[in-house]
C-alpha positions as CSV (number, residue, x, y, z in Angstrom):
1,M,-82.2,156.0,80.9
2,L,-80.6,153.3,83.1
3,F,-79.9,149.9,81.6
4,H,-79.7,146.9,83.9
5,R,-77.7,143.8,83.1
6,R,-80.0,140.8,82.7
7,Q,-79.6,138.4,85.5
8,P,-78.9,134.8,84.5
9,R,-81.9,132.6,84.9
10,L,-80.0,129.4,85.1
11,K,-78.0,128.8,88.3
12,F,-75.5,126.2,87.2
13,Q,-73.4,124.3,89.7
14,P,-71.4,121.5,87.8
15,P,-72.4,118.1,89.4
16,Q,-69.9,115.4,90.2
17,K,-69.1,112.8,87.5
18,G,-71.8,110.2,87.5
19,E,-74.4,112.4,89.0
20,E,-77.7,113.1,87.0
21,L,-77.2,116.3,85.0
22,I,-80.2,116.1,82.5
23,R,-83.5,114.5,82.9
24,F,-86.3,114.2,80.2
25,E,-89.5,113.3,82.2
26,H,-92.8,112.0,80.7
27,L,-92.1,114.1,77.5
28,Q,-94.8,114.4,74.9
29,K,-94.4,116.1,71.5
30,S,-96.4,116.2,68.3
31,F,-96.1,118.1,64.9
32,G,-99.7,118.3,63.9
33,P,-101.2,114.8,63.6
34,K,-97.7,113.2,63.9
35,R,-96.8,112.1,67.5
36,V,-93.1,112.0,68.2
37,Y,-93.1,111.2,71.9
38,D,-95.8,109.8,74.1
39,D,-94.1,109.2,77.5
40,L,-90.4,109.7,76.9
41,M,-88.1,109.2,80.0
42,L,-84.4,109.5,79.9
43,S,-81.6,110.6,82.3
44,V,-78.1,111.8,81.3
45,Y,-75.2,111.6,83.8
46,A,-72.3,114.1,84.1
47,G,-69.1,113.0,82.3
48,E,-70.7,110.3,80.2
49,T,-71.3,109.9,76.4
50,L,-74.8,108.9,75.9
51,T,-75.8,108.0,72.3
52,V,-79.5,108.0,71.1
53,I,-80.2,105.6,68.3
54,G,-83.3,105.0,66.3
55,G,-84.7,105.0,62.9
56,S,-85.1,108.0,60.7
57,G,-88.0,110.2,61.8
58,T,-88.3,108.9,65.4
59,G,-87.4,112.1,66.9
60,K,-83.7,111.8,67.9
61,S,-82.7,115.3,66.8
62,V,-86.0,116.7,68.3
63,L,-84.7,115.7,71.7
64,L,-81.6,117.8,71.4
65,K,-83.6,120.8,70.1
66,C,-86.0,120.6,73.1
67,L,-83.1,120.7,75.5
68,I,-81.7,123.9,74.2
69,G,-85.0,125.6,73.5
70,L,-85.2,125.4,69.7
71,L,-88.3,123.3,70.1
72,R,-90.7,123.1,73.2
73,P,-92.3,119.9,74.4
74,D,-96.1,119.7,74.5
75,A,-96.1,118.1,78.0
76,G,-93.6,116.6,80.5
77,R,-90.6,118.3,82.0
78,I,-86.9,118.8,80.9
79,L,-84.5,119.4,83.9
80,F,-80.9,120.5,83.6
81,D,-78.8,120.5,86.8
82,G,-82.1,120.0,88.7
83,Q,-83.7,123.1,87.2
84,E,-86.9,122.8,85.1
85,L,-86.6,124.4,81.7
86,N,-90.2,124.2,80.5
87,D,-91.1,127.8,81.5
88,F,-87.8,129.4,80.4
89,R,-88.3,132.2,77.9
90,E,-86.2,132.6,74.7
91,E,-83.8,134.9,76.4
92,D,-83.4,132.5,79.4
93,F,-82.1,129.9,77.0
94,I,-79.1,132.0,76.3
95,D,-77.8,130.9,79.7
96,V,-78.5,127.3,78.8
97,R,-76.7,127.6,75.5
98,R,-73.6,128.9,77.3
99,H,-73.4,125.5,79.1
100,V,-74.8,123.3,76.4
101,A,-73.4,123.6,72.8
102,M,-74.6,121.8,69.7
103,V,-72.7,120.5,66.7
104,F,-75.3,120.6,64.0
105,Q,-75.5,117.8,61.3
106,G,-74.4,120.1,58.5
107,A,-71.9,122.1,60.6
108,A,-74.2,125.1,60.0
109,L,-71.3,127.5,59.4
110,F,-71.7,131.0,58.1
111,D,-70.5,131.0,54.6
112,S,-69.8,134.8,54.5
113,L,-67.6,134.6,57.5
114,T,-64.0,133.1,57.8
115,V,-63.2,130.1,59.9
116,G,-62.0,132.3,62.8
117,E,-65.0,134.6,62.6
118,N,-67.2,131.5,62.8
119,I,-65.6,130.2,66.0
120,A,-65.5,133.8,67.5
121,Y,-69.2,134.1,67.0
122,P,-70.4,132.6,70.2
123,L,-67.7,134.2,72.1
124,R,-68.8,137.6,71.0
125,E,-72.4,136.7,71.9
126,H,-71.7,135.3,75.4
127,F,-68.6,137.4,76.3
128,P,-69.1,140.7,74.5
129,H,-66.3,142.5,76.5
130,M,-63.6,139.8,75.8
131,P,-60.4,141.6,74.7
132,P,-59.5,141.0,71.0
133,D,-56.2,139.4,71.9
134,E,-57.9,136.9,74.3
135,L,-60.6,136.1,71.6
136,R,-58.0,135.4,68.9
137,A,-56.1,133.2,71.4
138,R,-59.3,131.3,72.3
139,V,-60.1,130.7,68.7
140,A,-56.6,129.5,67.9
141,E,-56.7,127.2,71.0
142,K,-60.0,125.6,69.9
143,L,-58.6,125.0,66.4
144,R,-55.7,123.3,67.8
145,L,-57.9,121.0,69.9
146,V,-59.7,119.8,66.8
147,N,-56.4,119.4,64.9
148,L,-56.9,122.3,62.4
149,P,-54.4,124.8,63.6
150,G,-53.8,128.1,61.6
151,I,-56.8,128.0,59.3
152,E,-58.5,131.0,60.8
153,D,-58.6,132.9,57.5
154,M,-60.1,130.1,55.3
155,K,-63.7,130.3,54.2
156,P,-66.2,127.3,54.8
157,A,-66.4,126.8,51.1
158,D,-62.7,125.8,51.0
159,L,-63.1,123.1,53.6
160,S,-63.9,119.5,53.1
161,G,-66.9,117.8,54.9
162,G,-64.7,116.4,57.6
163,M,-63.0,119.8,58.2
164,K,-66.4,121.6,58.4
165,K,-67.5,119.1,61.1
166,R,-64.3,119.8,63.0
167,V,-64.8,123.6,62.7
168,G,-68.3,123.2,63.8
169,L,-67.0,121.4,66.9
170,A,-64.5,124.1,67.5
171,R,-67.2,126.8,67.4
172,A,-69.3,124.5,69.8
173,I,-66.5,124.3,72.4
174,A,-65.4,127.9,72.1
175,T,-67.3,128.9,75.3
176,D,-66.0,125.8,77.3
177,P,-69.5,124.1,77.6
178,E,-70.1,121.4,80.0
179,V,-72.4,119.5,77.5
180,I,-71.9,118.9,73.8
181,L,-74.7,117.8,71.6
182,W,-73.8,115.9,68.5
183,D,-76.5,115.8,65.8
184,E,-75.7,112.9,63.3
185,P,-72.0,113.8,63.4
186,T,-70.9,111.1,60.8
187,T,-73.7,111.4,58.3
188,G,-72.3,111.7,54.7
189,L,-68.7,111.1,55.8
190,D,-66.3,108.4,54.4
191,P,-65.1,105.7,56.8
192,V,-61.7,107.4,57.5
193,T,-63.3,110.7,58.3
194,T,-65.9,109.0,60.2
195,E,-63.3,107.4,62.5
196,T,-61.7,110.9,62.9
197,I,-64.9,112.3,64.2
198,N,-65.3,109.3,66.5
199,Q,-61.9,110.1,67.9
200,M,-62.9,113.7,68.3
201,I,-65.9,112.7,70.4
202,R,-63.9,110.5,72.6
203,S,-61.1,113.2,72.8
204,M,-63.5,115.9,73.9
205,Q,-64.6,113.7,76.8
206,K,-61.1,113.1,78.0
207,Q,-59.6,116.5,77.4
208,L,-62.6,118.7,78.5
209,G,-64.4,116.4,80.9
210,C,-67.6,117.3,79.2
211,T,-70.9,115.3,78.9
212,S,-71.9,114.4,75.4
213,I,-75.3,113.3,73.8
214,V,-74.8,111.9,70.4
215,V,-77.7,111.3,68.1
216,T,-77.0,108.8,65.3
217,H,-78.3,105.8,63.4
218,D,-74.6,104.8,62.6
219,M,-74.1,101.8,64.8
220,M,-70.4,101.7,64.3
221,S,-70.1,105.2,65.8
222,A,-72.5,104.3,68.6
223,F,-70.5,101.3,69.7
224,S,-67.2,103.2,69.3
225,V,-67.9,106.4,71.3
226,S,-70.7,105.6,73.9
227,D,-70.7,104.8,77.6
228,R,-74.5,104.1,77.3
229,I,-76.8,103.8,74.4
230,A,-80.6,104.6,74.5
231,M,-83.0,103.2,71.9
232,L,-85.8,105.5,70.7
233,A,-88.7,103.6,69.1
234,N,-92.5,103.7,69.2
235,R,-92.4,107.3,70.6
236,R,-90.5,106.4,73.7
237,I,-87.1,105.2,75.1
238,V,-87.3,101.3,74.9
239,Q,-84.0,100.4,76.5
240,V,-80.9,102.1,77.9
241,G,-77.7,100.1,78.4
242,T,-74.0,99.8,77.8
243,P,-72.9,99.0,74.3
244,E,-72.3,95.4,75.5
245,E,-75.8,95.2,77.0
246,M,-77.3,96.6,73.8
247,R,-75.5,94.1,71.5
248,V,-77.2,91.2,73.3
249,S,-80.5,92.9,73.9
250,T,-83.7,90.9,73.7
251,V,-85.9,93.9,73.5
252,P,-87.7,93.4,70.1
253,E,-87.3,97.0,68.9
254,V,-83.6,97.0,69.7
255,R,-83.1,93.5,68.2
256,A,-84.8,94.5,64.9
257,F,-82.7,97.8,64.7
258,L,-79.4,96.1,65.3
259,D,-80.2,93.1,63.0
260,A,-81.0,95.4,60.2
261,R,-77.6,97.0,60.6
262,R,-75.5,94.0,61.3
263,G,-73.4,94.6,58.3
264,E,-72.5,98.1,59.4
265,F,-70.8,97.2,62.6
266,E,-69.8,93.7,62.8
267,S,-66.5,94.3,61.2
268,Q,-65.7,97.2,63.5
269,V,-66.6,95.4,66.7
270,G,-65.1,92.2,65.6
271,V,-67.9,90.1,66.9
272,G,-71.5,89.3,65.8
273,V,-74.6,90.2,67.7
274,A,-76.6,87.7,69.5
275,P,-79.3,86.1,67.3
């Protein structure tokens, strides 16, 4: 029997910095009677860090999962590099996940595997013929990038929460993705570790030239890492702007959200928000 190698469905040509890379167009999504999106519109540009803010249960993480095929929208379109993903089959999303990696909220490491084996996992999936020496070198390189060199033989149970986040990042960047999705990257971390993760997000943009979408309700992190911030409320994006524009926003949903979290970020940014 002859076996034919699957042809990649995604034809990816990295756009120039500042060009549109991802578009969510008229997205609708419900879970039973709960409507998450009515008519969501959002563009993400190559090379930027875009942070999506909003209250709990507004669908911030759902947006990331729809992009990589873990969830499917009920209506509307998702375009990646100009290609519509709506009719992609599960196997087609393998190509998408080669270029778009996700750092999950809880790191999602395999407890039974070592740190090195965790980071090697996506490399074995996407590059099954990679020589063992090259695989080990790639794992070591990614651990150095997240400032955790030489811990390949440790188990996830032996790591702190911040270390697990960084190992999760090392695994996400193992395949050299063009896009990194960060799902609540600072949740449950102390202030010092939170700032370490914020520095990692900024560092990945500078060192790898990647595009990042960060989902968070942590306004200190949002103002620290973002080129632009998008506010999700009432089942749609109500405003997109720079951190400076969002601080002085008069959009009611944005104003209410920021005022409710004033104490979280005033000390970090050094200024109050507009009344």
